C-alpha positions as CSV (number, residue, x, y, z in Angstrom):
1,X,-1.7,21.9,6.8
2,X,-2.6,24.9,8.3
3,X,-6.3,25.0,10.1
4,X,-8.3,26.9,7.6
5,X,-7.8,24.3,5.5
6,X,-8.4,22.0,7.9
7,X,-11.5,23.0,8.2
8,X,-12.4,23.3,5.2
9,X,-12.0,19.4,4.6
10,X,-13.8,18.8,7.8
11,X,-16.8,20.8,6.4
12,X,-17.5,18.3,3.9
13,X,-18.1,15.5,6.6
14,X,-21.3,15.1,7.4
15,X,-21.2,11.6,8.6
16,X,-18.5,8.9,9.7
17,X,-18.5,4.8,10.8
18,X,-15.5,3.9,12.8
19,X,-14.1,0.7,12.0
20,X,-15.7,-1.2,14.7
21,X,-18.9,0.2,12.9
22,X,-20.4,3.0,15.3
23,X,-22.3,5.6,13.4
24,X,-21.9,9.0,13.6
25,X,-24.1,11.7,12.1
26,X,-25.4,15.6,11.7
27,X,-21.3,16.6,11.7
28,X,-21.0,20.5,11.5
29,X,-19.2,23.6,12.8
30,X,-20.4,25.9,16.0
31,X,-17.8,28.4,16.9
32,X,-14.3,26.3,17.6
33,X,-15.8,23.1,17.7
34,X,-17.1,20.4,15.6
35,X,-20.6,19.0,16.5
36,X,-22.0,15.5,16.1
37,X,-24.6,12.9,17.2
38,X,-23.8,9.0,17.7
39,X,-26.1,6.9,16.4
40,X,-29.2,6.0,18.1
41,X,-29.0,9.4,20.6
42,X,-30.3,12.7,20.6
43,X,-28.3,14.9,22.5
44,X,-25.2,16.0,20.2
45,X,-21.8,16.1,21.4
46,X,-19.0,18.0,20.6
47,X,-15.0,18.0,20.1
48,X,-12.7,21.2,19.9
49,X,-11.6,21.6,16.2
50,X,-7.9,23.0,17.9
51,X,-7.4,19.1,19.6
52,X,-8.6,17.6,16.6
53,X,-6.1,19.4,14.4
54,X,-3.1,18.9,16.4
55,X,-3.9,15.0,16.5
56,X,-4.1,14.9,12.6
57,X,-1.4,17.2,12.9
58,X,1.1,14.9,14.9
59,X,0.2,11.4,14.0
60,X,0.5,9.3,11.4
61,X,-2.0,6.7,12.4
62,X,-5.6,7.1,14.3
63,X,-6.8,4.9,16.6
64,X,-8.7,5.5,20.2
65,X,-5.7,4.5,22.3
66,X,-3.1,7.8,20.3
67,X,-6.3,9.8,20.7
68,X,-6.4,9.6,24.5
69,X,-3.3,12.2,24.2
70,X,-4.9,14.7,22.1
71,X,-8.5,14.7,22.4
72,X,-10.5,15.2,25.9
73,X,-13.7,14.1,27.2
74,X,-15.2,11.0,26.0
75,X,-14.9,11.7,22.0
76,X,-12.0,9.6,21.0
77,X,-13.7,7.0,18.8
78,X,-15.2,10.0,17.1
79,X,-12.6,11.8,16.7
80,X,-10.7,9.1,14.9
81,X,-13.9,8.0,13.0
82,X,-14.0,11.6,11.4
83,X,-10.1,11.9,10.7
84,X,-10.5,8.6,8.7
85,X,-13.2,9.9,6.9
86,X,-11.1,12.9,6.0
87,X,-8.5,11.1,4.9
88,X,-11.0,8.7,2.5
89,X,-12.2,12.2,1.3
90,X,-8.4,13.2,0.4
91,X,-8.2,9.6,-1.1
92,X,-10.7,9.7,-3.4
93,X,-10.0,12.9,-4.7
94,X,-6.2,12.0,-5.4
95,X,-8.2,9.4,-6.7
96,X,-10.0,11.3,-9.3
97,X,-7.1,13.4,-10.0
98,X,-5.2,10.6,-10.9
99,X,-7.8,9.1,-13.5
100,X,-8.2,12.6,-15.1
101,X,-4.3,12.0,-15.9
102,X,-4.0,8.5,-16.8
103,X,-6.8,9.4,-19.5
104,X,-3.8,11.4,-21.5
105,X,-1.4,7.7,-20.5
106,X,-2.9,4.7,-21.8
107,X,-0.1,2.6,-20.2
108,X,-1.2,3.9,-16.5
109,X,-5.0,3.6,-17.4
110,X,-4.2,-0.3,-18.2
111,X,-2.5,-0.8,-15.0
112,X,-5.3,0.3,-13.1
113,X,-7.6,-1.7,-15.1
114,X,-5.5,-4.6,-14.6
115,X,-5.9,-4.2,-10.9
116,X,-9.1,-3.0,-10.6
117,X,-10.3,-6.3,-12.4
118,X,-8.4,-8.5,-10.5
119,X,-9.5,-7.0,-6.9
120,X,-13.4,-7.3,-8.5
121,X,-12.6,-10.9,-8.8
122,X,-11.0,-11.3,-5.8
123,X,-14.0,-9.3,-3.9
124,X,-16.2,-12.3,-5.4
125,X,-14.3,-14.6,-4.3
126,X,-13.9,-13.6,-0.1
127,X,-16.6,-11.4,0.4
128,X,-16.7,-7.8,-0.5
129,X,-17.2,-6.6,2.9
130,X,-14.4,-8.2,4.5
131,X,-11.8,-6.4,1.8
132,X,-11.0,-2.8,1.3
133,X,-9.4,-1.4,-1.6
134,X,-9.4,1.8,-3.6
135,X,-10.7,-0.2,-6.7
136,X,-13.7,-1.5,-4.9
137,X,-14.2,2.2,-3.8
138,X,-13.1,1.1,0.2
139,X,-9.8,3.0,0.6
140,X,-7.5,1.5,3.0
141,X,-6.6,3.8,5.8
142,X,-3.7,4.1,9.1
143,X,-6.8,3.1,11.3
144,X,-6.6,-0.5,10.0
145,X,-3.1,-1.2,9.3
146,X,0.2,0.1,10.9
147,X,2.9,0.9,7.6
148,X,5.4,3.7,7.7
149,X,8.4,4.4,5.4
150,X,10.7,4.3,8.4
151,X,11.4,0.9,8.9
152,X,12.7,1.6,12.6
153,X,9.3,2.2,13.7
154,X,7.9,-1.3,13.3
155,X,9.6,-2.3,16.4
156,X,11.0,-5.4,14.4
157,X,12.9,-8.2,16.1
158,X,16.9,-7.8,16.3
159,X,16.7,-10.0,13.2
160,X,14.4,-8.1,11.2
161,X,16.4,-5.3,11.8
162,X,19.5,-6.7,10.7
163,X,17.1,-7.5,7.3
164,X,16.4,-4.1,6.7
165,X,20.1,-3.0,7.2
166,X,21.5,-5.5,4.9
167,X,18.1,-4.1,2.4
168,X,19.0,-0.8,2.8
169,X,22.8,-1.6,1.8
170,X,22.4,-3.6,-1.3
171,X,19.7,-0.8,-2.5
172,X,22.4,1.8,-1.8
173,X,20.2,3.3,0.6
174,X,21.3,7.2,2.3
175,X,19.5,5.8,5.5
176,X,17.8,9.2,5.6
177,X,14.1,9.0,5.4
178,X,10.9,11.2,6.6
179,X,8.2,9.3,8.4
180,X,4.8,9.0,6.4
181,X,2.2,6.5,6.4
182,X,2.1,4.0,3.6
183,X,-1.1,2.7,4.7
184,X,-3.1,4.1,1.9
185,X,-0.9,2.9,-0.8
186,X,-2.1,-0.8,0.1
187,X,-3.6,-2.4,-2.9
188,X,-5.7,-4.4,-0.5
189,X,-6.8,-5.3,2.7
190,X,-8.8,-8.1,4.2
191,X,-10.3,-7.4,7.6
192,X,-11.7,-10.2,10.0
193,X,-12.5,-12.8,7.7
194,X,-13.2,-16.0,9.0
195,X,-11.1,-17.7,7.2
196,X,-7.7,-15.6,5.8
197,X,-8.4,-13.2,9.3
198,X,-6.3,-10.4,8.5
199,X,-3.6,-9.5,5.8
200,X,-2.2,-7.3,3.0
201,X,-3.3,-8.3,-0.4
202,X,-1.4,-6.9,-3.1
203,X,-1.8,-7.4,-6.9
204,X,2.1,-6.8,-8.3
205,X,2.3,-5.9,-11.7
206,X,5.6,-5.4,-14.5
207,X,7.3,-2.7,-12.0
208,X,7.7,-4.9,-9.2
209,X,10.1,-7.4,-10.3
210,X,13.1,-5.5,-10.5
211,X,16.8,-6.2,-9.6
212,X,16.4,-4.3,-7.1
213,X,13.4,-6.3,-5.8
214,X,15.3,-9.2,-6.1
215,X,17.5,-8.1,-4.0
216,X,15.5,-8.3,-1.3
217,X,13.5,-10.9,-2.2
218,X,17.1,-13.2,-1.7
219,X,17.6,-11.5,1.7
220,X,14.3,-11.8,3.1
221,X,14.4,-15.5,2.2
222,X,17.1,-16.3,4.5
223,X,14.8,-15.0,7.6
224,X,11.0,-14.8,6.9
225,X,9.1,-17.7,5.9
226,X,6.5,-16.3,3.0
227,X,5.0,-18.7,0.9
228,X,5.3,-16.6,-2.3
229,X,9.1,-15.9,-2.3
230,X,10.1,-18.9,-4.3
231,X,8.0,-17.6,-7.3
232,X,8.8,-14.0,-7.2
233,X,11.9,-14.6,-7.4
234,X,11.8,-16.8,-10.4
235,X,9.9,-14.3,-12.0
236,X,12.6,-11.5,-11.0
237,X,15.4,-13.6,-12.6
238,X,13.6,-13.9,-16.1
239,X,16.0,-11.7,-17.9
240,X,13.4,-11.7,-21.0
241,X,10.9,-10.9,-18.8
242,X,13.4,-7.7,-17.5
243,X,14.0,-6.9,-20.8
244,X,10.1,-6.7,-22.5
245,X,8.5,-5.8,-19.5
246,X,9.4,-4.5,-16.8
247,X,12.5,-2.0,-18.0
248,X,9.4,-1.0,-20.9
249,X,7.2,-0.2,-17.2
250,X,10.0,2.2,-16.3
251,X,10.7,3.9,-20.1
252,X,13.4,2.4,-20.6
253,X,14.1,1.1,-24.0
254,X,17.8,-0.5,-23.4
255,X,18.1,-4.2,-22.8
256,X,20.5,-6.0,-20.9
257,X,22.8,-8.8,-22.5
258,X,22.9,-10.8,-19.0
259,X,21.0,-10.3,-15.6
260,X,22.8,-8.3,-13.0
261,X,24.6,-9.8,-10.5
262,X,23.2,-7.1,-8.2
263,X,21.3,-4.0,-8.0
264,X,24.5,-1.9,-7.7
265,X,25.5,-3.4,-10.9
266,X,22.3,-2.6,-12.7
267,X,22.3,1.0,-11.5
268,X,26.2,1.2,-12.8
269,X,24.4,-0.1,-16.2
270,X,21.5,2.6,-16.2
271,X,23.9,5.3,-15.7
272,X,26.1,4.4,-18.9
273,X,22.7,4.2,-20.3
274,X,21.5,7.6,-22.6
275,X,18.2,7.2,-20.3
276,X,16.2,10.4,-19.6
277,X,15.5,11.0,-16.1
278,X,11.8,10.5,-15.1
279,X,9.4,9.8,-12.3
280,X,9.9,5.7,-12.9
281,X,13.5,5.9,-11.9
282,X,14.3,9.3,-10.7
283,X,15.7,9.7,-7.3
284,X,13.6,9.8,-4.0
285,X,14.2,10.3,-0.2
286,X,16.8,7.9,1.1
287,X,17.6,6.6,-2.7
288,X,18.8,10.3,-4.3
289,X,20.0,8.7,-7.6
290,X,19.0,7.6,-10.9
291,X,17.0,4.4,-10.4
292,X,16.0,5.7,-6.6
293,X,12.1,5.1,-7.4
294,X,12.8,1.5,-8.3
295,X,14.6,1.1,-4.8
296,X,12.2,2.8,-3.3
297,X,9.9,0.7,-4.6
298,X,11.5,-2.9,-3.7
299,X,11.8,-1.3,-0.1
300,X,8.1,-0.5,0.5
301,X,7.6,-3.8,-0.9
302,X,9.5,-5.6,1.8
303,X,8.0,-3.5,4.4
304,X,4.8,-5.0,3.3
305,X,6.2,-8.0,3.3
306,X,7.3,-8.1,7.1
307,X,4.2,-6.0,8.4
308,X,2.4,-8.7,10.2
309,X,6.2,-9.1,12.2
310,X,5.7,-5.8,13.5
311,X,4.2,-6.1,17.4
312,X,1.9,-3.0,16.4
313,X,0.1,-5.4,14.0
314,X,0.0,-8.2,15.9
315,X,-3.4,-10.0,14.7
316,X,-2.2,-9.5,11.0
317,X,-0.6,-12.8,9.3
318,X,1.4,-12.6,6.1
319,X,0.5,-11.1,3.2
320,X,-1.1,-12.4,0.1
321,X,1.0,-11.8,-3.4
322,X,-1.0,-12.2,-6.6
323,X,1.8,-11.8,-9.7
324,X,0.0,-10.5,-12.8
325,X,2.8,-12.6,-14.4
326,X,1.8,-15.6,-13.2
327,X,-1.8,-15.5,-14.4
328,X,-0.6,-14.3,-18.0
329,X,2.0,-17.6,-17.9
330,X,-0.8,-19.9,-17.2
331,X,-3.1,-18.9,-19.9
332,X,-0.6,-17.3,-22.6
333,X,-2.7,-14.4,-22.8
334,X,-2.3,-10.5,-21.5
335,X,-4.3,-9.8,-18.3
336,X,-6.5,-7.6,-19.7
337,X,-7.7,-10.4,-22.3
338,X,-8.7,-13.1,-19.6
339,X,-11.6,-13.9,-19.2
340,X,-13.2,-12.6,-15.6
341,X,-14.1,-16.4,-14.1
342,X,-10.8,-17.5,-15.3
343,X,-9.0,-14.5,-13.2
344,X,-11.3,-16.1,-10.1
345,X,-10.5,-19.4,-11.0
346,X,-6.8,-19.1,-10.9
347,X,-7.0,-17.0,-7.8
348,X,-8.6,-19.8,-6.1
349,X,-5.9,-22.2,-7.9
350,X,-3.1,-20.0,-6.1
351,X,-4.6,-19.7,-2.8
352,X,-5.1,-23.2,-2.3
353,X,-1.6,-23.8,-4.2
354,X,0.5,-21.4,-3.1
355,X,-1.2,-20.2,0.3
356,X,-2.7,-23.1,1.2
357,X,-5.8,-21.6,1.9
358,X,-9.5,-22.7,0.6
């Protein structure tokens, strides 16, 4: 992004709010500066656009500590708030574009509907002021949690680093990753809840229960305590679910006679089928092969599983994961057919039985 494009995005911002609730209004340009006024103050202050641009261009995570490297004067907090507002605007625009495309794609439209249905029910249980999710028009962002596509940046312990070395080997990765923030891709975040604290929240649909994901879950189970692991491993191991739901989600019409022993066995099977390569199974950064998107998703899911173990996320606890499949097994209905009140009841049941939370 060049400076003219950056300024164009900034020009759409009229007010911004920090994560701690500080408000900045009357945001506008004057020459090479962006002006703003703090809530409760009369005099405006300014930030050099060049400094703000360098901050945005060189960092994925925006907080006041990092801002001090780029922003002069005592305007680090408003700088962070403005950049986070800029990202929110981009995410909203992207979400609108995705929604338009999804009108043409009934499967993706259903996916968004199920996820939105879940988060609307979840927000009623824990309180919307503690929950951030694009599904309730409060997108997650990098100022709330550190989540990168490059696992060494987490500064994990040696044990967890070894876990990732094994995961990437099992997933056939080339280990050639770019460092990109994944924070805005999280389904949901609980922030400063009096009981639940700070946590990632994921609503996992069919595409998250692949042979690649099974590999990562089995590896994680040996080193990380996560209450949902056994449930997820059981769902992944269901050959009927793999054939009737998971493969269909990836536009794969062929069926497996038996569950593949490893993800690499699955890749061998995949490459032996006459399957047209699509966005659902295309190669991705670090996973440059047919089926790469499946491996990448399993890797990204693992990063969410362990993000709380990074010293950069020291105030976070382990994530809460809710498999769509479990709701359907409990009701013998497709998720879209489950009544909203029943969705809430099952969420409460899972919170109590799986996570030991009230």
